[in-house]
Structures are given as structure tokens and as C-alpha cells.
DSSP file (Angstrom, degrees, kcal/mol; ACC not computed):
  #  RESIDUE AA STRUCTURE BP1 BP2  ACC     N-H-->O    O-->H-N    N-H-->O    O-->H-N    TCO  KAPPA ALPHA  PHI   PSI    X-CA   Y-CA   Z-CA
    1    1 A M              0   0    0      0, 0.0     2,-0.1     0, 0.0    85,-0.1   0.000 360.0 360.0 360.0 119.2   -1.3   27.5    2.0
    2    2 A G        -     0   0    0      1,-0.1     2,-0.3    82,-0.0     0, 0.0  -0.386 360.0 -87.5 -93.6 172.1   -2.2   23.9    2.8
    3    3 A K        -     0   0    0     -2,-0.1     2,-0.1     1,-0.1    -1,-0.1  -0.556  42.2-130.9 -81.3 132.8   -0.2   21.1    4.2
    4    4 A S        -     0   0    0     -2,-0.3     2,-0.3     1,-0.1    -1,-0.1  -0.381  33.3 -89.0 -79.6 157.3    1.7   19.0    1.7
    5    5 A L        -     0   0    0     -2,-0.1    -1,-0.1     1,-0.1     2,-0.1  -0.547  46.9-106.4 -69.8 130.5    1.6   15.2    1.6
    6    6 A N     >  -     0   0    0     -2,-0.3     4,-2.0     1,-0.1     5,-0.2  -0.343  22.6-143.5 -63.6 132.7    4.2   13.5    3.8
    7    7 A K  H  > S+     0   0    0      1,-0.2     4,-2.6     2,-0.2     5,-0.2   0.919  97.8  52.8 -64.9 -43.1    6.9   12.0    1.5
    8    8 A I  H  > S+     0   0    0      1,-0.2     4,-2.0     2,-0.2    -1,-0.2   0.934 110.5  47.3 -59.0 -47.4    7.5    9.0    3.8
    9    9 A A  H  > S+     0   0    0      1,-0.2     4,-2.5     2,-0.2    -1,-0.2   0.907 111.8  50.4 -59.1 -43.6    3.8    8.1    3.8
   10   10 A L  H  X S+     0   0    0     -4,-2.0     4,-2.5     1,-0.2    -1,-0.2   0.891 108.5  51.9 -61.6 -40.9    3.6    8.5    0.1
   11   11 A I  H  X S+     0   0    0     -4,-2.6     4,-2.3     2,-0.2    -1,-0.2   0.880 108.6  52.0 -63.7 -36.4    6.6    6.2   -0.5
   12   12 A M  H  X S+     0   0    0     -4,-2.0     4,-2.4    -5,-0.2    -2,-0.2   0.939 110.1  48.4 -66.7 -42.1    5.0    3.6    1.7
   13   13 A W  H  X S+     0   0    0     -4,-2.5     4,-2.3     1,-0.2    -2,-0.2   0.922 112.0  48.6 -61.9 -41.4    1.7    3.8   -0.4
   14   14 A V  H  X S+     0   0    0     -4,-2.5     4,-3.0     1,-0.2    -1,-0.2   0.936 110.1  51.6 -64.4 -43.4    3.6    3.5   -3.7
   15   15 A I  H  X S+     0   0    0     -4,-2.3     4,-1.7     1,-0.2    -1,-0.2   0.901 110.0  48.9 -60.4 -42.2    5.6    0.6   -2.4
   16   16 A A  H  X S+     0   0    0     -4,-2.4     4,-1.8     2,-0.2    -1,-0.2   0.900 111.1  50.8 -67.7 -38.8    2.3   -1.3   -1.3
   17   17 A I  H  X S+     0   0    0     -4,-2.3     4,-3.2    -5,-0.2     5,-0.2   0.954 109.2  52.4 -60.7 -48.3    0.8   -0.6   -4.8
   18   18 A L  H  X S+     0   0    0     -4,-3.0     4,-1.6     1,-0.2    -2,-0.2   0.798 108.4  49.5 -59.6 -28.2    4.0   -2.0   -6.4
   19   19 A I  H  X S+     0   0    0     -4,-1.7     4,-1.9     2,-0.2    -1,-0.2   0.908 111.7  47.6 -79.7 -34.2    3.8   -5.2   -4.5
   20   20 A I  H  X S+     0   0    0     -4,-1.8     4,-2.3     2,-0.2    -2,-0.2   0.900 114.7  46.4 -62.5 -45.0    0.2   -5.7   -5.3
   21   21 A V  H  X S+     0   0    0     -4,-3.2     4,-2.1     1,-0.2    -1,-0.2   0.852 112.1  51.2 -71.3 -30.6    0.8   -5.0   -9.0
   22   22 A G  H  X S+     0   0    0     -4,-1.6     4,-1.8    -5,-0.2    -1,-0.2   0.853 109.5  49.1 -65.8 -40.1    3.8   -7.3   -9.0
   23   23 A E  H  X S+     0   0    0     -4,-1.9     4,-1.0     2,-0.2    -2,-0.2   0.916 111.1  51.6 -67.3 -43.8    1.9  -10.1   -7.4
   24   24 A T  H >X S+     0   0    0     -4,-2.3     4,-1.0     1,-0.2     3,-1.0   0.927 109.5  49.1 -61.9 -46.8   -0.9   -9.6  -10.1
   25   25 A I  H >X S+     0   0    0     -4,-2.1     4,-0.8     1,-0.3     3,-0.8   0.884 104.0  59.4 -61.4 -37.1    1.6   -9.7  -12.9
   26   26 A S  H 3< S+     0   0    0     -4,-1.8    -1,-0.3     1,-0.2    -2,-0.2   0.743 100.7  56.4 -64.6 -21.4    3.1  -12.9  -11.5
   27   27 A F  H X< S+     0   0    0     -4,-1.0     3,-1.5    -3,-1.0    -1,-0.2   0.762  97.0  65.3 -73.5 -28.8   -0.4  -14.6  -11.8
   28   28 A I  H << S+     0   0    0     -4,-1.0    -2,-0.2    -3,-0.8    -1,-0.2   0.893  98.9  51.9 -57.8 -37.8   -0.3  -13.7  -15.6
   29   29 A E  T 3< S+     0   0    0     -4,-0.8    -1,-0.3    -3,-0.1    -2,-0.2   0.257  80.3 123.6 -92.5  12.9    2.6  -16.0  -16.1
   30   30 A V  S <  S-     0   0    0     -3,-1.5     5,-0.1     1,-0.1    -3,-0.1  -0.480  74.7 -95.7 -68.7 138.1    0.9  -19.1  -14.4
   31   31 A P    >>  -     0   0    0      0, 0.0     4,-1.9     0, 0.0     3,-0.8  -0.189  31.4-120.2 -50.6 147.5    0.7  -22.2  -16.7
   32   32 A R  H 3> S+     0   0    0      1,-0.2     4,-1.9     2,-0.2     5,-0.1   0.785 108.3  62.8 -68.0 -26.3   -2.5  -22.5  -18.4
   33   33 A D  H 34 S+     0   0    0      2,-0.2    -1,-0.2     1,-0.2     4,-0.1   0.785 109.5  42.8 -66.4 -27.9   -3.4  -25.9  -17.0
   34   34 A I  H X4 S+     0   0    0     -3,-0.8     3,-0.9     2,-0.1    -2,-0.2   0.855 112.6  52.5 -84.2 -35.7   -3.4  -24.3  -13.5
   35   35 A R  H 3< S+     0   0    0     -4,-1.9    -2,-0.2     1,-0.2    -3,-0.2   0.795 102.6  60.6 -65.0 -29.6   -5.3  -21.2  -14.7
   36   36 A D  T 3< S+     0   0    0     -4,-1.9    -1,-0.2    -5,-0.2    -2,-0.1   0.558  85.9  96.8 -80.5  -4.3   -8.1  -23.3  -16.3
   37   37 A Q  S <  S-     0   0    0     -3,-0.9    -3,-0.1     1,-0.2     5,-0.0  -0.155  93.5 -68.7 -71.3 174.5   -9.0  -24.9  -13.1
   38   38 A S     >  -     0   0    0      1,-0.1     4,-2.0     4,-0.0     5,-0.2  -0.277  44.4-116.5 -60.1 153.5  -11.9  -23.7  -11.0
   39   39 A P  H  > S+     0   0    0      0, 0.0     4,-2.4     0, 0.0     5,-0.2   0.841 116.1  53.0 -62.7 -31.6  -11.4  -20.2   -9.4
   40   40 A F  H  > S+     0   0    0      2,-0.2     4,-2.1     1,-0.2     5,-0.1   0.925 110.2  45.8 -66.7 -47.9  -11.6  -21.8   -6.0
   41   41 A R  H  > S+     0   0    0      2,-0.2     4,-1.9     1,-0.2    -1,-0.2   0.852 113.0  51.6 -63.3 -37.0   -8.9  -24.3   -6.8
   42   42 A F  H  X S+     0   0    0     -4,-2.0     4,-1.9     1,-0.2    -2,-0.2   0.950 112.2  45.2 -70.8 -47.1   -6.8  -21.6   -8.3
   43   43 A I  H  X S+     0   0    0     -4,-2.4     4,-1.2     1,-0.2    -2,-0.2   0.845 111.5  53.2 -63.9 -35.2   -7.1  -19.4   -5.2
   44   44 A G  H  < S+     0   0    0     -4,-2.1    -1,-0.2     2,-0.2    -2,-0.2   0.839 108.1  50.9 -72.1 -33.5   -6.5  -22.2   -2.9
   45   45 A L  H  < S+     0   0    0     -4,-1.9     4,-0.3     1,-0.2    -2,-0.2   0.900 120.7  32.9 -70.1 -42.6   -3.3  -23.1   -4.8
   46   46 A F  H  X S+     0   0    0     -4,-1.9     4,-2.4     1,-0.2     3,-0.2   0.455  88.9  94.7 -93.3  -4.1   -1.9  -19.5   -4.6
   47   47 A W  H  X S+     0   0    0     -4,-1.2     4,-2.7     1,-0.2    -1,-0.2   0.938  83.8  56.1 -60.9 -49.2   -3.3  -18.3   -1.3
   48   48 A P  H  4 S+     0   0    0      0, 0.0    -1,-0.2     0, 0.0    -2,-0.1   0.882 114.7  40.9 -47.0 -43.2    0.0  -19.4    0.6
   49   49 A L  H  > S+     0   0    0     -4,-0.3     4,-0.5    -3,-0.2    -2,-0.2   0.802 117.1  46.6 -72.7 -33.9    1.9  -17.2   -1.9
   50   50 A L  H  X S+     0   0    0     -4,-2.4     4,-2.1    -7,-0.2     3,-0.4   0.835  96.1  71.3 -80.4 -34.8   -0.5  -14.4   -1.9
   51   51 A R  H  X S+     0   0    0     -4,-2.7     4,-2.5     1,-0.2     5,-0.2   0.851  94.8  51.1 -57.0 -44.6   -1.2  -13.9    1.8
   52   52 A P  H  > S+     0   0    0      0, 0.0     4,-2.4     0, 0.0    -1,-0.2   0.871 110.5  48.8 -66.1 -29.8    2.2  -12.4    2.8
   53   53 A D  H  X S+     0   0    0     -4,-0.5     4,-2.2    -3,-0.4    -2,-0.2   0.866 111.2  49.6 -74.6 -30.7    2.1   -9.8    0.1
   54   54 A I  H  X S+     0   0    0     -4,-2.1     4,-2.5     2,-0.2     5,-0.2   0.948 114.2  47.3 -63.1 -45.6   -1.5   -8.8    1.1
   55   55 A I  H  X S+     0   0    0     -4,-2.5     4,-2.1    -5,-0.2    -2,-0.2   0.940 114.0  45.6 -61.2 -47.4   -0.4   -8.6    4.8
   56   56 A S  H  X S+     0   0    0     -4,-2.4     4,-2.2    -5,-0.2    -1,-0.2   0.887 113.7  50.1 -73.6 -32.9    2.8   -6.5    4.0
   57   57 A S  H  X S+     0   0    0     -4,-2.2     4,-2.2     2,-0.2    -1,-0.2   0.907 111.1  47.9 -66.3 -39.0    0.8   -4.2    1.7
   58   58 A A  H  X S+     0   0    0     -4,-2.5     4,-1.9    -5,-0.2    -2,-0.2   0.848 111.0  51.7 -63.4 -35.4   -1.8   -3.6    4.3
   59   59 A A  H  X S+     0   0    0     -4,-2.1     4,-3.1     2,-0.2     5,-0.3   0.934 111.4  47.4 -67.0 -49.0    0.9   -3.0    6.9
   60   60 A L  H  X S+     0   0    0     -4,-2.2     4,-2.2     1,-0.2    -2,-0.2   0.921 112.2  48.4 -62.0 -41.3    2.6   -0.4    4.7
   61   61 A V  H  X S+     0   0    0     -4,-2.2     4,-2.6     1,-0.2    -1,-0.2   0.921 114.5  47.7 -66.1 -41.9   -0.7    1.4    3.8
   62   62 A T  H  X S+     0   0    0     -4,-1.9     4,-2.4     2,-0.2    -2,-0.2   0.945 113.1  45.8 -64.0 -51.0   -1.6    1.4    7.6
   63   63 A F  H  X S+     0   0    0     -4,-3.1     4,-2.8     1,-0.2    -1,-0.2   0.864 113.7  50.6 -63.0 -36.6    1.8    2.8    8.7
   64   64 A G  H  X S+     0   0    0     -4,-2.2     4,-2.6    -5,-0.3    -1,-0.2   0.902 110.1  48.8 -63.7 -42.7    1.7    5.4    5.9
   65   65 A T  H  X S+     0   0    0     -4,-2.6     4,-2.8     2,-0.2    -2,-0.2   0.902 112.2  50.2 -68.7 -39.4   -1.8    6.5    7.0
   66   66 A I  H  X S+     0   0    0     -4,-2.4     4,-3.2     2,-0.2     5,-0.3   0.968 111.1  48.2 -59.6 -51.4   -0.6    6.8   10.7
   67   67 A I  H  X S+     0   0    0     -4,-2.8     4,-2.7     1,-0.2    -1,-0.2   0.940 113.2  48.0 -52.9 -46.4    2.4    8.8    9.6
   68   68 A E  H  X S+     0   0    0     -4,-2.6     4,-2.8     1,-0.2    -1,-0.2   0.932 111.4  49.6 -64.1 -41.0    0.1   11.1    7.5
   69   69 A L  H  X S+     0   0    0     -4,-2.8     4,-2.1     1,-0.2    -1,-0.2   0.945 112.3  47.4 -62.6 -44.7   -2.4   11.5   10.4
   70   70 A L  H  X S+     0   0    0     -4,-3.2     4,-2.2     1,-0.2    -1,-0.2   0.834 111.3  51.6 -73.5 -24.6    0.4   12.4   12.9
   71   71 A D  H  X S+     0   0    0     -4,-2.7     4,-2.2    -5,-0.3    -1,-0.2   0.890 108.4  50.5 -68.8 -34.4    1.8   14.8   10.4
   72   72 A Q  H  X S+     0   0    0     -4,-2.8     4,-2.4    -5,-0.2    -2,-0.2   0.901 111.3  50.1 -60.7 -40.8   -1.7   16.4   10.0
   73   73 A I  H  X S+     0   0    0     -4,-2.1     4,-1.7     1,-0.2    -2,-0.2   0.943 111.6  47.3 -62.7 -50.0   -1.8   16.7   13.9
   74   74 A R  H  X S+     0   0    0     -4,-2.2     4,-0.6     1,-0.2    -1,-0.2   0.863 112.1  51.0 -61.2 -38.3    1.6   18.3   14.0
   75   75 A W  H >< S+     0   0    0     -4,-2.2     3,-0.7     1,-0.2    -1,-0.2   0.887 108.9  49.7 -62.8 -41.9    0.5   20.7   11.2
   76   76 A N  H 3< S+     0   0    0     -4,-2.4    -2,-0.2     1,-0.2    -1,-0.2   0.784 106.2  57.5 -66.3 -28.6   -2.7   21.7   13.0
   77   77 A A  H 3< S+     0   0    0     -4,-1.7    -1,-0.2    -5,-0.1    -2,-0.2   0.628  86.6  98.4 -81.2 -11.1   -0.7   22.4   16.2
   78   78 A L  S << S-     0   0    0     -3,-0.7     5,-0.0    -4,-0.6    -3,-0.0  -0.492  84.3-109.1 -76.8 145.2    1.6   24.9   14.4
   79   79 A P    >>  -     0   0    0      0, 0.0     4,-1.6     0, 0.0     3,-0.8  -0.311  32.9-111.4 -61.8 150.6    0.8   28.6   14.8
   80   80 A P  H 3> S+     0   0    0      0, 0.0     4,-1.7     0, 0.0     5,-0.1   0.805 115.7  58.0 -60.9 -26.8   -0.6   30.2   11.5
   81   81 A D  H 3> S+     0   0    0      1,-0.2     4,-0.7     2,-0.2    -3,-0.0   0.879 107.8  47.6 -77.7 -28.2    2.5   32.4   10.9
   82   82 A Q  H <> S+     0   0    0     -3,-0.8     4,-0.9     2,-0.2    -1,-0.2   0.786 106.9  57.9 -77.8 -29.0    4.7   29.2   10.9
   83   83 A R  H >< S+     0   0    0     -4,-1.6     3,-0.5     1,-0.2    -2,-0.2   0.915 105.5  50.0 -63.0 -41.5    2.2   27.3    8.5
   84   84 A N  H 3< S+     0   0    0     -4,-1.7    -1,-0.2     1,-0.2    -2,-0.2   0.751 102.1  62.8 -74.5 -16.9    2.7   30.1    5.9
   85   85 A R  H 3<        0   0    0     -4,-0.7    -1,-0.2     1,-0.2    -2,-0.2   0.810 360.0 360.0 -71.9 -28.6    6.5   29.9    6.1
   86   86 A R    <<        0   0    0     -4,-0.9    -1,-0.2    -3,-0.5    -2,-0.2   0.502 360.0 360.0 -82.7 360.0    6.6   26.4    4.9
């Protein structure tokens, strides 16, 4: 029997995905005159809005990965008979 995925880490990864998807959807509703500008101008206009979401999503993914790695270390430290009981 293998180790199951840590629920807290999974929740953190799902929230990070939801943040990125929500931000992407918010760009769909941008007025056409702003969208029709050059890509560099568009990114320059929305970078201050996008940056906090990227940083928070990256932090959630990082913390979820750390939790999963620590849980894997804990799982590997268990004796084989306790691994089978879970």
C-alpha cells in the first residue's frame, strides 16, 4: 500500500490553480481597446495586477510541496507494519 497524497498540500495546489484561472478569466473581460494594443503594452498595464497573484500562487505551490515532502519523509520513517495499517 502506497502513501496517499497529503490533503493540505492538495488543497494548497488547488487554490493556486484557482487563483491563476481566476486571473486569466479576468483578462477576458478587459475592454477591446486595451486588448488591441501591443502585447508588451498590455503586459505593462496589467503587470502590477498580475504580480501579486503569481507570487501568492507560487508560494502556495511551494508550501504544498514542502508539506508533501515532509509527509513523505514521515511515511518513509514509519516501520512497515504501521504503513500497512493506514
